[in-house]
PyMOL Python script that loads the backbone (N, CA, C, O; Angstrom):
from pymol import cmd

cmd.read_pdbstr("""\
ATOM      1  N   MET A   1     -68.875 -93.102  39.430  1.00  0.00           N
ATOM      2  CA  MET A   1     -68.134 -94.164  39.819  1.00  0.00           C
ATOM      3  C   MET A   1     -68.819 -95.248  39.319  1.00  0.00           C
ATOM      4  O   MET A   1     -68.386 -95.940  38.397  1.00  0.00           O
ATOM      5  N   PHE A   2     -69.969 -95.449  39.936  1.00  0.00           N
ATOM      6  CA  PHE A   2     -70.640 -96.983  39.854  1.00  0.00           C
ATOM      7  C   PHE A   2     -70.845 -96.786  37.964  1.00  0.00           C
ATOM      8  O   PHE A   2     -70.693 -97.804  37.288  1.00  0.00           O
ATOM      9  N   ARG A   3     -71.096 -95.800  37.438  1.00  0.00           N
ATOM     10  CA  ARG A   3     -71.168 -95.813  35.964  1.00  0.00           C
ATOM     11  C   ARG A   3     -70.239 -96.763  35.319  1.00  0.00           C
ATOM     12  O   ARG A   3     -70.521 -97.726  34.605  1.00  0.00           O
ATOM     13  N   ILE A   4     -69.092 -96.331  35.690  1.00  0.00           N
ATOM     14  CA  ILE A   4     -67.582 -96.823  34.956  1.00  0.00           C
ATOM     15  C   ILE A   4     -67.597 -98.106  35.303  1.00  0.00           C
ATOM     16  O   ILE A   4     -67.404 -98.914  34.394  1.00  0.00           O
ATOM     17  N   LEU A   5     -67.810 -98.586  36.596  1.00  0.00           N
ATOM     18  CA  LEU A   5     -67.632 -99.886  36.808  1.00  0.00           C
ATOM     19  C   LEU A   5     -68.608-100.775  35.815  1.00  0.00           C
ATOM     20  O   LEU A   5     -68.317-101.718  35.079  1.00  0.00           O
ATOM     21  N   ILE A   6     -69.955-100.083  36.082  1.00  0.00           N
ATOM     22  CA  ILE A   6     -70.965-100.626  35.248  1.00  0.00           C
ATOM     23  C   ILE A   6     -70.534-101.035  34.106  1.00  0.00           C
ATOM     24  O   ILE A   6     -70.401-102.194  33.712  1.00  0.00           O
ATOM     25  N   LEU A   7     -70.273 -99.865  33.473  1.00  0.00           N
ATOM     26  CA  LEU A   7     -69.720-100.097  31.721  1.00  0.00           C
ATOM     27  C   LEU A   7     -68.663-101.114  31.393  1.00  0.00           C
ATOM     28  O   LEU A   7     -68.678-101.871  30.423  1.00  0.00           O
ATOM     29  N   LEU A   8     -67.714-101.029  32.356  1.00  0.00           N
ATOM     30  CA  LEU A   8     -66.281-102.193  32.507  1.00  0.00           C
ATOM     31  C   LEU A   8     -67.432-103.550  32.552  1.00  0.00           C
ATOM     32  O   LEU A   8     -67.339-104.348  31.619  1.00  0.00           O
ATOM     33  N   ILE A   9     -68.191-103.734  33.310  1.00  0.00           N
ATOM     34  CA  ILE A   9     -69.069-105.111  33.690  1.00  0.00           C
ATOM     35  C   ILE A   9     -69.410-105.799  32.220  1.00  0.00           C
ATOM     36  O   ILE A   9     -69.229-106.929  31.766  1.00  0.00           O
ATOM     37  N   ILE A  10     -70.048-104.462  31.643  1.00  0.00           N
ATOM     38  CA  ILE A  10     -70.895-104.725  30.302  1.00  0.00           C
ATOM     39  C   ILE A  10     -69.664-105.498  29.537  1.00  0.00           C
ATOM     40  O   ILE A  10     -69.541-106.694  29.273  1.00  0.00           O
ATOM     41  N   GLY A  11     -68.908-104.527  29.311  1.00  0.00           N
ATOM     42  CA  GLY A  11     -67.916-104.703  28.315  1.00  0.00           C
ATOM     43  C   GLY A  11     -67.258-106.104  28.725  1.00  0.00           C
ATOM     44  O   GLY A  11     -67.047-107.017  27.927  1.00  0.00           O
ATOM     45  N   ILE A  12     -67.069-106.123  29.607  1.00  0.00           N
ATOM     46  CA  ILE A  12     -66.280-107.802  30.234  1.00  0.00           C
ATOM     47  C   ILE A  12     -67.092-108.815  29.401  1.00  0.00           C
ATOM     48  O   ILE A  12     -66.611-109.651  28.636  1.00  0.00           O
ATOM     49  N   GLY A  13     -68.718-108.560  29.733  1.00  0.00           N
ATOM     50  CA  GLY A  13     -69.411-109.356  29.257  1.00  0.00           C
ATOM     51  C   GLY A  13     -69.589-109.547  27.788  1.00  0.00           C
ATOM     52  O   GLY A  13     -69.707-110.684  27.331  1.00  0.00           O
ATOM     53  N   VAL A  14     -69.616-108.434  26.987  1.00  0.00           N
ATOM     54  CA  VAL A  14     -69.689-108.402  25.739  1.00  0.00           C
ATOM     55  C   VAL A  14     -68.349-108.521  25.219  1.00  0.00           C
ATOM     56  O   VAL A  14     -68.404-108.447  23.991  1.00  0.00           O
ATOM     57  N   GLY A  15     -67.331-108.652  25.577  1.00  0.00           N
ATOM     58  CA  GLY A  15     -65.910-109.105  25.291  1.00  0.00           C
ATOM     59  C   GLY A  15     -65.867-110.771  25.211  1.00  0.00           C
ATOM     60  O   GLY A  15     -65.478-111.429  24.246  1.00  0.00           O
ATOM     61  N   TYR A  16     -66.375-111.283  26.492  1.00  0.00           N
ATOM     62  CA  TYR A  16     -66.453-112.994  26.740  1.00  0.00           C
ATOM     63  C   TYR A  16     -67.309-113.481  25.604  1.00  0.00           C
ATOM     64  O   TYR A  16     -67.043-114.446  24.887  1.00  0.00           O
ATOM     65  N   LEU A  17     -68.552-112.567  25.507  1.00  0.00           N
ATOM     66  CA  LEU A  17     -69.678-113.070  24.299  1.00  0.00           C
ATOM     67  C   LEU A  17     -68.926-113.427  23.000  1.00  0.00           C
ATOM     68  O   LEU A  17     -69.225-114.467  22.414  1.00  0.00           O
ATOM     69  N   LEU A  18     -67.978-112.626  22.530  1.00  0.00           N
ATOM     70  CA  LEU A  18     -67.327-112.019  21.440  1.00  0.00           C
ATOM     71  C   LEU A  18     -66.503-112.379  20.893  1.00  0.00           C
ATOM     72  O   LEU A  18     -66.333-112.206  19.687  1.00  0.00           O
ATOM     73  N   ARG A  19     -65.371-113.306  22.061  1.00  0.00           N
ATOM     74  CA  ARG A  19     -64.324-113.676  22.026  1.00  0.00           C
ATOM     75  C   ARG A  19     -64.179-114.846  20.810  1.00  0.00           C
ATOM     76  O   ARG A  19     -65.034-115.731  20.810  1.00  0.00           O
ATOM     77  N   GLY A  20     -63.180-114.875  19.829  1.00  0.00           N
ATOM     78  CA  GLY A  20     -62.978-115.619  18.948  1.00  0.00           C
ATOM     79  C   GLY A  20     -63.756-115.180  17.528  1.00  0.00           C
ATOM     80  O   GLY A  20     -63.734-115.863  16.504  1.00  0.00           O
ATOM     81  N   HIS A  21     -64.382-114.016  17.667  1.00  0.00           N
ATOM     82  CA  HIS A  21     -64.828-113.309  16.421  1.00  0.00           C
ATOM     83  C   HIS A  21     -63.906-112.243  15.762  1.00  0.00           C
ATOM     84  O   HIS A  21     -62.957-111.687  16.315  1.00  0.00           O
ATOM     85  N   SER A  22     -64.319-112.062  14.554  1.00  0.00           N
ATOM     86  CA  SER A  22     -63.036-111.093  14.084  1.00  0.00           C
ATOM     87  C   SER A  22     -63.492-109.623  14.486  1.00  0.00           C
ATOM     88  O   SER A  22     -63.294-108.607  13.819  1.00  0.00           O
ATOM     89  N   PHE A  23     -64.149-109.715  15.722  1.00  0.00           N
ATOM     90  CA  PHE A  23     -64.306-108.114  15.725  1.00  0.00           C
ATOM     91  C   PHE A  23     -63.095-107.987  16.869  1.00  0.00           C
ATOM     92  O   PHE A  23     -62.711-106.830  17.033  1.00  0.00           O
ATOM     93  N   THR A  24     -62.523-108.870  17.576  1.00  0.00           N
ATOM     94  CA  THR A  24     -61.596-108.827  18.584  1.00  0.00           C
ATOM     95  C   THR A  24     -60.143-108.396  17.459  1.00  0.00           C
ATOM     96  O   THR A  24     -59.172-107.892  18.024  1.00  0.00           O
ATOM     97  N   LYS A  25     -60.098-108.525  16.554  1.00  0.00           N
ATOM     98  CA  LYS A  25     -58.781-108.232  15.681  1.00  0.00           C
ATOM     99  C   LYS A  25     -58.840-106.592  15.411  1.00  0.00           C
ATOM    100  O   LYS A  25     -57.796-105.977  15.192  1.00  0.00           O
ATOM    101  N   VAL A  26     -60.064-105.961  15.439  1.00  0.00           N
ATOM    102  CA  VAL A  26     -60.301-104.898  15.237  1.00  0.00           C
ATOM    103  C   VAL A  26     -60.408-103.993  16.700  1.00  0.00           C
ATOM    104  O   VAL A  26     -60.204-102.783  16.604  1.00  0.00           O
ATOM    105  N   THR A  27     -60.713-104.547  17.995  1.00  0.00           N
ATOM    106  CA  THR A  27     -60.217-104.171  18.975  1.00  0.00           C
ATOM    107  C   THR A  27     -59.023-103.753  19.388  1.00  0.00           C
ATOM    108  O   THR A  27     -58.607-102.672  19.804  1.00  0.00           O
ATOM    109  N   LYS A  28     -58.383-105.151  19.139  1.00  0.00           N
ATOM    110  CA  LYS A  28     -57.149-104.449  19.195  1.00  0.00           C
ATOM    111  C   LYS A  28     -56.294-102.932  19.048  1.00  0.00           C
ATOM    112  O   LYS A  28     -55.816-102.195  19.910  1.00  0.00           O
ATOM    113  N   TRP A  29     -56.342-102.830  17.456  1.00  0.00           N
ATOM    114  CA  TRP A  29     -56.149-101.662  16.743  1.00  0.00           C
ATOM    115  C   TRP A  29     -56.717-100.832  17.535  1.00  0.00           C
ATOM    116  O   TRP A  29     -55.987-100.144  18.249  1.00  0.00           O
ATOM    117  N   SER A  30     -58.358-100.662  17.628  1.00  0.00           N
ATOM    118  CA  SER A  30     -58.842 -99.560  18.796  1.00  0.00           C
ATOM    119  C   SER A  30     -58.490 -99.170  19.903  1.00  0.00           C
ATOM    120  O   SER A  30     -58.552 -97.998  20.273  1.00  0.00           O
ATOM    121  N   ILE A  31     -58.023-100.240  20.652  1.00  0.00           N
ATOM    122  CA  ILE A  31     -57.201 -99.762  21.941  1.00  0.00           C
ATOM    123  C   ILE A  31     -56.237 -98.923  21.815  1.00  0.00           C
ATOM    124  O   ILE A  31     -56.230 -97.788  22.292  1.00  0.00           O
ATOM    125  N   GLN A  32     -55.086 -99.599  20.953  1.00  0.00           N
ATOM    126  CA  GLN A  32     -53.964 -99.079  20.304  1.00  0.00           C
ATOM    127  C   GLN A  32     -54.649 -97.646  20.344  1.00  0.00           C
ATOM    128  O   GLN A  32     -54.651 -96.919  21.338  1.00  0.00           O
ATOM    129  N   ALA A  33     -55.221 -97.349  19.136  1.00  0.00           N
ATOM    130  CA  ALA A  33     -55.859 -95.704  18.633  1.00  0.00           C
ATOM    131  C   ALA A  33     -56.147 -94.981  19.979  1.00  0.00           C
ATOM    132  O   ALA A  33     -55.666 -93.873  20.217  1.00  0.00           O
ATOM    133  N   THR A  34     -57.016 -95.701  20.922  1.00  0.00           N
ATOM    134  CA  THR A  34     -57.548 -95.038  21.913  1.00  0.00           C
ATOM    135  C   THR A  34     -56.533 -94.301  22.946  1.00  0.00           C
ATOM    136  O   THR A  34     -56.513 -93.111  23.260  1.00  0.00           O
ATOM    137  N   VAL A  35     -55.615 -95.466  23.421  1.00  0.00           N
ATOM    138  CA  VAL A  35     -54.323 -95.164  24.177  1.00  0.00           C
ATOM    139  C   VAL A  35     -53.601 -94.146  23.743  1.00  0.00           C
ATOM    140  O   VAL A  35     -53.250 -93.381  24.640  1.00  0.00           O
ATOM    141  N   CYS A  36     -53.107 -93.754  22.198  1.00  0.00           N
ATOM    142  CA  CYS A  36     -52.467 -92.596  21.816  1.00  0.00           C
ATOM    143  C   CYS A  36     -53.392 -91.384  21.766  1.00  0.00           C
ATOM    144  O   CYS A  36     -52.845 -90.293  21.921  1.00  0.00           O
ATOM    145  N   ALA A  37     -54.546 -91.406  21.596  1.00  0.00           N
ATOM    146  CA  ALA A  37     -55.343 -90.379  21.738  1.00  0.00           C
ATOM    147  C   ALA A  37     -55.140 -89.533  22.962  1.00  0.00           C
ATOM    148  O   ALA A  37     -54.525 -88.485  23.162  1.00  0.00           O
ATOM    149  N   LEU A  38     -55.882 -90.354  23.739  1.00  0.00           N
ATOM    150  CA  LEU A  38     -55.896 -90.277  25.007  1.00  0.00           C
ATOM    151  C   LEU A  38     -54.262 -89.545  25.797  1.00  0.00           C
ATOM    152  O   LEU A  38     -54.248 -88.472  26.399  1.00  0.00           O
ATOM    153  N   LEU A  39     -53.517 -90.084  25.669  1.00  0.00           N
ATOM    154  CA  LEU A  39     -51.786 -89.532  25.634  1.00  0.00           C
ATOM    155  C   LEU A  39     -51.872 -88.433  24.852  1.00  0.00           C
ATOM    156  O   LEU A  39     -51.551 -87.505  25.595  1.00  0.00           O
ATOM    157  N   LEU A  40     -52.159 -87.936  23.615  1.00  0.00           N
ATOM    158  CA  LEU A  40     -52.124 -86.762  22.708  1.00  0.00           C
ATOM    159  C   LEU A  40     -52.976 -85.423  24.089  1.00  0.00           C
ATOM    160  O   LEU A  40     -52.502 -84.382  24.545  1.00  0.00           O
ATOM    161  N   VAL A  41     -54.164 -86.024  24.325  1.00  0.00           N
ATOM    162  CA  VAL A  41     -54.817 -85.147  25.173  1.00  0.00           C
ATOM    163  C   VAL A  41     -54.431 -84.708  26.404  1.00  0.00           C
ATOM    164  O   VAL A  41     -54.639 -83.545  26.750  1.00  0.00           O
ATOM    165  N   PHE A  42     -53.749 -85.722  27.289  1.00  0.00           N
ATOM    166  CA  PHE A  42     -53.265 -85.466  28.341  1.00  0.00           C
ATOM    167  C   PHE A  42     -52.238 -84.698  28.124  1.00  0.00           C
ATOM    168  O   PHE A  42     -52.316 -83.703  28.845  1.00  0.00           O
ATOM    169  N   GLY A  43     -51.232 -84.697  27.409  1.00  0.00           N
ATOM    170  CA  GLY A  43     -50.033 -83.946  26.973  1.00  0.00           C
ATOM    171  C   GLY A  43     -50.345 -82.736  26.695  1.00  0.00           C
ATOM    172  O   GLY A  43     -49.701 -81.813  27.193  1.00  0.00           O
ATOM    173  N   VAL A  44     -51.353 -82.520  25.878  1.00  0.00           N
ATOM    174  CA  VAL A  44     -52.008 -81.111  25.700  1.00  0.00           C
ATOM    175  C   VAL A  44     -52.714 -80.522  26.875  1.00  0.00           C
ATOM    176  O   VAL A  44     -52.570 -79.301  26.951  1.00  0.00           O
ATOM    177  N   SER A  45     -53.534 -81.139  27.934  1.00  0.00           N
ATOM    178  CA  SER A  45     -53.780 -80.355  28.841  1.00  0.00           C
ATOM    179  C   SER A  45     -52.367 -80.191  30.353  1.00  0.00           C
ATOM    180  O   SER A  45     -52.456 -79.505  31.372  1.00  0.00           O
ATOM    181  N   ILE A  46     -51.434 -80.931  29.996  1.00  0.00           N
ATOM    182  CA  ILE A  46     -50.524 -80.386  31.247  1.00  0.00           C
ATOM    183  C   ILE A  46     -49.910 -79.569  30.083  1.00  0.00           C
ATOM    184  O   ILE A  46     -49.269 -78.681  30.645  1.00  0.00           O
ATOM    185  N   GLY A  47     -49.778 -79.417  28.683  1.00  0.00           N
ATOM    186  CA  GLY A  47     -48.972 -78.288  28.372  1.00  0.00           C
ATOM    187  C   GLY A  47     -49.469 -76.711  28.574  1.00  0.00           C
ATOM    188  O   GLY A  47     -48.884 -75.644  28.767  1.00  0.00           O
ATOM    189  N   SER A  48     -50.867 -77.128  28.428  1.00  0.00           N
ATOM    190  CA  SER A  48     -51.338 -75.700  28.837  1.00  0.00           C
ATOM    191  C   SER A  48     -51.461 -75.252  30.176  1.00  0.00           C
ATOM    192  O   SER A  48     -51.838 -74.128  30.507  1.00  0.00           O
ATOM    193  N   ASN A  49     -51.177 -76.043  30.825  1.00  0.00           N
ATOM    194  CA  ASN A  49     -51.171 -75.767  32.114  1.00  0.00           C
ATOM    195  C   ASN A  49     -49.812 -74.760  32.718  1.00  0.00           C
ATOM    196  O   ASN A  49     -48.640 -75.123  32.814  1.00  0.00           O
ATOM    197  N   ARG A  50     -50.363 -73.473  33.057  1.00  0.00           N
ATOM    198  CA  ARG A  50     -48.869 -72.558  33.100  1.00  0.00           C
ATOM    199  C   ARG A  50     -48.068 -72.818  34.726  1.00  0.00           C
ATOM    200  O   ARG A  50     -46.877 -72.586  34.933  1.00  0.00           O
ATOM    201  N   SER A  51     -48.802 -73.214  35.496  1.00  0.00           N
ATOM    202  CA  SER A  51     -48.532 -73.526  36.809  1.00  0.00           C
ATOM    203  C   SER A  51     -47.826 -75.120  36.885  1.00  0.00           C
ATOM    204  O   SER A  51     -47.128 -75.591  37.783  1.00  0.00           O
ATOM    205  N   LEU A  52     -48.115 -75.522  36.067  1.00  0.00           N
ATOM    206  CA  LEU A  52     -47.496 -77.162  35.958  1.00  0.00           C
ATOM    207  C   LEU A  52     -46.361 -76.900  35.370  1.00  0.00           C
ATOM    208  O   LEU A  52     -45.405 -77.198  36.086  1.00  0.00           O
ATOM    209  N   ILE A  53     -46.032 -76.387  34.179  1.00  0.00           N
ATOM    210  CA  ILE A  53     -44.999 -76.206  33.355  1.00  0.00           C
ATOM    211  C   ILE A  53     -44.036 -75.444  34.148  1.00  0.00           C
ATOM    212  O   ILE A  53     -42.867 -75.652  33.822  1.00  0.00           O
ATOM    213  N   ASP A  54     -44.219 -74.618  35.100  1.00  0.00           N
ATOM    214  CA  ASP A  54     -43.475 -73.361  36.082  1.00  0.00           C
ATOM    215  C   ASP A  54     -43.021 -74.569  36.823  1.00  0.00           C
ATOM    216  O   ASP A  54     -41.884 -74.829  36.429  1.00  0.00           O
ATOM    217  N   ASN A  55     -43.331 -75.245  37.539  1.00  0.00           N
ATOM    218  CA  ASN A  55     -42.947 -76.213  38.715  1.00  0.00           C
ATOM    219  C   ASN A  55     -42.580 -77.685  38.180  1.00  0.00           C
ATOM    220  O   ASN A  55     -42.357 -78.506  39.069  1.00  0.00           O
ATOM    221  N   ILE A  56     -42.487 -78.127  36.863  1.00  0.00           N
ATOM    222  CA  ILE A  56     -42.432 -79.062  36.047  1.00  0.00           C
ATOM    223  C   ILE A  56     -40.843 -79.821  36.769  1.00  0.00           C
ATOM    224  O   ILE A  56     -40.647 -81.017  36.980  1.00  0.00           O
ATOM    225  N   TYR A  57     -40.042 -78.843  36.984  1.00  0.00           N
ATOM    226  CA  TYR A  57     -38.928 -79.386  37.604  1.00  0.00           C
ATOM    227  C   TYR A  57     -39.235 -80.038  39.252  1.00  0.00           C
ATOM    228  O   TYR A  57     -38.775 -81.050  39.780  1.00  0.00           O
ATOM    229  N   ASP A  58     -39.802 -79.430  39.564  1.00  0.00           N
ATOM    230  CA  ASP A  58     -40.302 -80.132  41.086  1.00  0.00           C
ATOM    231  C   ASP A  58     -40.820 -81.685  40.956  1.00  0.00           C
ATOM    232  O   ASP A  58     -40.181 -82.684  41.285  1.00  0.00           O
ATOM    233  N   PHE A  59     -41.953 -81.642  40.474  1.00  0.00           N
ATOM    234  CA  PHE A  59     -43.053 -82.241  39.976  1.00  0.00           C
ATOM    235  C   PHE A  59     -42.311 -83.669  39.147  1.00  0.00           C
ATOM    236  O   PHE A  59     -42.605 -84.850  39.328  1.00  0.00           O
ATOM    237  N   GLY A  60     -41.324 -83.125  38.249  1.00  0.00           N
ATOM    238  CA  GLY A  60     -40.395 -84.336  37.790  1.00  0.00           C
ATOM    239  C   GLY A  60     -39.950 -85.178  38.619  1.00  0.00           C
ATOM    240  O   GLY A  60     -40.043 -86.399  38.488  1.00  0.00           O
ATOM    241  N   TRP A  61     -39.290 -84.436  39.785  1.00  0.00           N
ATOM    242  CA  TRP A  61     -38.242 -85.331  40.661  1.00  0.00           C
ATOM    243  C   TRP A  61     -38.960 -86.013  41.355  1.00  0.00           C
ATOM    244  O   TRP A  61     -38.478 -86.941  42.004  1.00  0.00           O
ATOM    245  N   GLN A  62     -40.361 -85.704  41.393  1.00  0.00           N
ATOM    246  CA  GLN A  62     -40.911 -86.356  42.861  1.00  0.00           C
ATOM    247  C   GLN A  62     -41.898 -87.601  41.881  1.00  0.00           C
ATOM    248  O   GLN A  62     -42.433 -88.522  42.497  1.00  0.00           O
ATOM    249  N   ALA A  63     -42.052 -87.493  40.314  1.00  0.00           N
ATOM    250  CA  ALA A  63     -42.895 -88.571  39.363  1.00  0.00           C
ATOM    251  C   ALA A  63     -41.583 -89.419  39.249  1.00  0.00           C
ATOM    252  O   ALA A  63     -41.844 -90.591  38.976  1.00  0.00           O
ATOM    253  N   VAL A  64     -40.122 -89.131  39.392  1.00  0.00           N
ATOM    254  CA  VAL A  64     -39.242 -89.724  39.056  1.00  0.00           C
ATOM    255  C   VAL A  64     -38.950 -91.179  40.259  1.00  0.00           C
ATOM    256  O   VAL A  64     -38.683 -92.364  40.060  1.00  0.00           O
ATOM    257  N   ILE A  65     -39.160 -90.369  41.502  1.00  0.00           N
ATOM    258  CA  ILE A  65     -38.684 -91.093  42.658  1.00  0.00           C
ATOM    259  C   ILE A  65     -40.168 -92.376  42.646  1.00  0.00           C
ATOM    260  O   ILE A  65     -40.057 -93.588  42.461  1.00  0.00           O
ATOM    261  N   ILE A  66     -41.311 -91.682  42.876  1.00  0.00           N
ATOM    262  CA  ILE A  66     -42.461 -92.734  42.539  1.00  0.00           C
ATOM    263  C   ILE A  66     -42.377 -93.559  41.544  1.00  0.00           C
ATOM    264  O   ILE A  66     -42.805 -94.638  41.954  1.00  0.00           O
ATOM    265  N   ALA A  67     -42.096 -93.633  40.582  1.00  0.00           N
ATOM    266  CA  ALA A  67     -42.223 -94.264  39.659  1.00  0.00           C
ATOM    267  C   ALA A  67     -40.793 -95.365  39.824  1.00  0.00           C
ATOM    268  O   ALA A  67     -41.003 -96.473  39.330  1.00  0.00           O
ATOM    269  N   THR A  68     -39.377 -95.174  40.462  1.00  0.00           N
ATOM    270  CA  THR A  68     -38.474 -95.759  40.365  1.00  0.00           C
ATOM    271  C   THR A  68     -38.981 -96.849  41.939  1.00  0.00           C
ATOM    272  O   THR A  68     -38.780 -98.026  42.241  1.00  0.00           O
ATOM    273  N   LEU A  69     -39.440 -96.108  42.368  1.00  0.00           N
ATOM    274  CA  LEU A  69     -39.803 -97.015  43.998  1.00  0.00           C
ATOM    275  C   LEU A  69     -40.978 -97.941  43.401  1.00  0.00           C
ATOM    276  O   LEU A  69     -41.024 -99.050  43.934  1.00  0.00           O
ATOM    277  N   GLY A  70     -42.116 -97.658  42.210  1.00  0.00           N
ATOM    278  CA  GLY A  70     -43.093 -98.387  42.043  1.00  0.00           C
ATOM    279  C   GLY A  70     -42.352 -99.785  41.743  1.00  0.00           C
ATOM    280  O   GLY A  70     -42.459-100.910  42.231  1.00  0.00           O
ATOM    281  N   VAL A  71     -41.453 -99.155  40.598  1.00  0.00           N
ATOM    282  CA  VAL A  71     -41.119-100.193  39.563  1.00  0.00           C
ATOM    283  C   VAL A  71     -40.295-101.472  40.592  1.00  0.00           C
ATOM    284  O   VAL A  71     -40.568-102.670  40.520  1.00  0.00           O
ATOM    285  N   THR A  72     -39.271-100.874  41.506  1.00  0.00           N
ATOM    286  CA  THR A  72     -38.443-101.619  42.143  1.00  0.00           C
ATOM    287  C   THR A  72     -39.325-102.473  43.207  1.00  0.00           C
ATOM    288  O   THR A  72     -39.053-103.613  43.583  1.00  0.00           O
ATOM    289  N   GLY A  73     -40.424-101.698  43.610  1.00  0.00           N
ATOM    290  CA  GLY A  73     -41.397-102.681  44.495  1.00  0.00           C
ATOM    291  C   GLY A  73     -42.274-103.648  43.313  1.00  0.00           C
ATOM    292  O   GLY A  73     -42.755-104.640  43.860  1.00  0.00           O
ATOM    293  N   SER A  74     -42.569-103.573  41.870  1.00  0.00           N
ATOM    294  CA  SER A  74     -42.826-104.818  41.567  1.00  0.00           C
ATOM    295  C   SER A  74     -42.168-105.770  41.086  1.00  0.00           C
ATOM    296  O   SER A  74     -42.645-106.864  40.787  1.00  0.00           O
ATOM    297  N   ILE A  75     -40.621-105.321  40.932  1.00  0.00           N
ATOM    298  CA  ILE A  75     -39.700-106.090  40.881  1.00  0.00           C
ATOM    299  C   ILE A  75     -39.795-107.313  42.041  1.00  0.00           C
ATOM    300  O   ILE A  75     -40.149-108.489  41.963  1.00  0.00           O
ATOM    301  N   VAL A  76     -39.441-106.702  42.852  1.00  0.00           N
ATOM    302  CA  VAL A  76     -39.342-107.761  44.595  1.00  0.00           C
ATOM    303  C   VAL A  76     -40.569-108.319  44.791  1.00  0.00           C
ATOM    304  O   VAL A  76     -40.513-109.387  45.400  1.00  0.00           O
ATOM    305  N   ALA A  77     -41.820-107.900  44.433  1.00  0.00           N
ATOM    306  CA  ALA A  77     -42.698-108.778  44.608  1.00  0.00           C
ATOM    307  C   ALA A  77     -42.927-109.697  43.509  1.00  0.00           C
ATOM    308  O   ALA A  77     -43.472-110.744  43.862  1.00  0.00           O
ATOM    309  N   ALA A  78     -42.642-109.587  42.182  1.00  0.00           N
ATOM    310  CA  ALA A  78     -42.627-110.663  41.456  1.00  0.00           C
ATOM    311  C   ALA A  78     -41.277-111.636  41.585  1.00  0.00           C
ATOM    312  O   ALA A  78     -41.283-112.656  40.896  1.00  0.00           O
ATOM    313  N   LEU A  79     -40.332-111.419  42.279  1.00  0.00           N
ATOM    314  CA  LEU A  79     -39.320-112.073  42.579  1.00  0.00           C
ATOM    315  C   LEU A  79     -40.009-113.083  43.919  1.00  0.00           C
ATOM    316  O   LEU A  79     -40.063-114.313  43.908  1.00  0.00           O
ATOM    317  N   VAL A  80     -40.452-112.244  44.934  1.00  0.00           N
ATOM    318  CA  VAL A  80     -41.065-113.297  45.734  1.00  0.00           C
ATOM    319  C   VAL A  80     -42.375-114.096  45.115  1.00  0.00           C
ATOM    320  O   VAL A  80     -42.384-115.210  45.639  1.00  0.00           O
ATOM    321  N   ALA A  81     -43.127-113.998  44.495  1.00  0.00           N
ATOM    322  CA  ALA A  81     -44.124-114.712  44.086  1.00  0.00           C
ATOM    323  C   ALA A  81     -43.321-115.700  43.539  1.00  0.00           C
ATOM    324  O   ALA A  81     -43.401-116.831  44.017  1.00  0.00           O
ATOM    325  N   GLN A  82     -42.544-115.473  42.601  1.00  0.00           N
ATOM    326  CA  GLN A  82     -41.623-116.405  41.952  1.00  0.00           C
ATOM    327  C   GLN A  82     -41.159-117.778  42.472  1.00  0.00           C
ATOM    328  O   GLN A  82     -41.290-118.935  42.073  1.00  0.00           O
ATOM    329  N   ARG A  83     -40.431-117.049  43.760  1.00  0.00           N
ATOM    330  CA  ARG A  83     -39.601-118.083  44.742  1.00  0.00           C
ATOM    331  C   ARG A  83     -40.775-118.876  45.451  1.00  0.00           C
ATOM    332  O   ARG A  83     -40.475-120.018  45.801  1.00  0.00           O
ATOM    333  N   LEU A  84     -41.861-118.516  45.676  1.00  0.00           N
ATOM    334  CA  LEU A  84     -43.136-118.951  46.244  1.00  0.00           C
ATOM    335  C   LEU A  84     -43.692-119.954  45.414  1.00  0.00           C
ATOM    336  O   LEU A  84     -43.845-121.026  45.998  1.00  0.00           O
ATOM    337  N   LEU A  85     -44.106-119.923  44.009  1.00  0.00           N
ATOM    338  CA  LEU A  85     -44.308-120.637  43.691  1.00  0.00           C
ATOM    339  C   LEU A  85     -43.650-122.037  42.975  1.00  0.00           C
ATOM    340  O   LEU A  85     -44.150-123.070  42.529  1.00  0.00           O
ATOM    341  N   LYS A  86     -42.062-121.443  43.123  1.00  0.00           N
ATOM    342  CA  LYS A  86     -41.001-122.646  42.750  1.00  0.00           C
ATOM    343  C   LYS A  86     -41.309-123.808  43.491  1.00  0.00           C
ATOM    344  O   LYS A  86     -41.675-124.910  43.084  1.00  0.00           O
ATOM    345  N   LYS A  87     -41.080-123.347  44.781  1.00  0.00           N
ATOM    346  CA  LYS A  87     -41.302-124.360  45.981  1.00  0.00           C
ATOM    347  C   LYS A  87     -42.345-125.035  46.235  1.00  0.00           C
ATOM    348  O   LYS A  87     -42.234-126.052  46.919  1.00  0.00           O
ATOM    349  N   GLY A  88     -43.786-124.564  45.673  1.00  0.00           N
ATOM    350  CA  GLY A  88     -44.835-125.048  45.595  1.00  0.00           C
ATOM    351  C   GLY A  88     -45.871-124.635  46.779  1.00  0.00           C
ATOM    352  O   GLY A  88     -46.767-125.158  47.442  1.00  0.00           O
ATOM    353  N   GLY A  89     -45.047-123.067  46.615  1.00  0.00           N
ATOM    354  CA  GLY A  89     -46.102-122.267  48.127  1.00  0.00           C
ATOM    355  C   GLY A  89     -45.576-122.826  49.441  1.00  0.00           C
ATOM    356  O   GLY A  89     -46.384-122.849  50.369  1.00  0.00           O
ATOM    357  N   LYS A  90     -44.326-123.288  49.667  1.00  0.00           N
ATOM    358  CA  LYS A  90     -43.617-123.365  50.757  1.00  0.00           C
ATOM    359  C   LYS A  90     -42.175-122.503  51.019  1.00  0.00           C
ATOM    360  O   LYS A  90     -41.100-122.612  50.429  1.00  0.00           O
ATOM    361  N   PRO A  91     -42.691-121.333  52.471  1.00  0.00           N
ATOM    362  CA  PRO A  91     -42.047-120.541  52.331  1.00  0.00           C
ATOM    363  C   PRO A  91     -40.073-121.288  52.668  1.00  0.00           C
ATOM    364  O   PRO A  91     -39.103-120.537  52.564  1.00  0.00           O
TER     365      PRO A  91
END
""", "prot")
cmd.dss("prot")
cmd.show_as("cartoon", "prot")
cmd.util.cbc("prot")
cmd.orient("prot")
């Protein structure tokens, strides 16, 4: 866990130093390619898990409920924050 955080902090530092260089244009493309590759690998691992595929209906409903509540909570929090910021922070 600490290894991941240390690599993240180092990456932030390198990105800060290299901002504005042509390297950042390549980074945007490589991030999209990496995300697509990770989604592909994630899909393959889900598809190869027999017990998960057999219970996809049960897991699917749980995922829909969790996603819906997460999106709803985010929208409510954004609306509350917007109202507080428009009033200058006064409730």
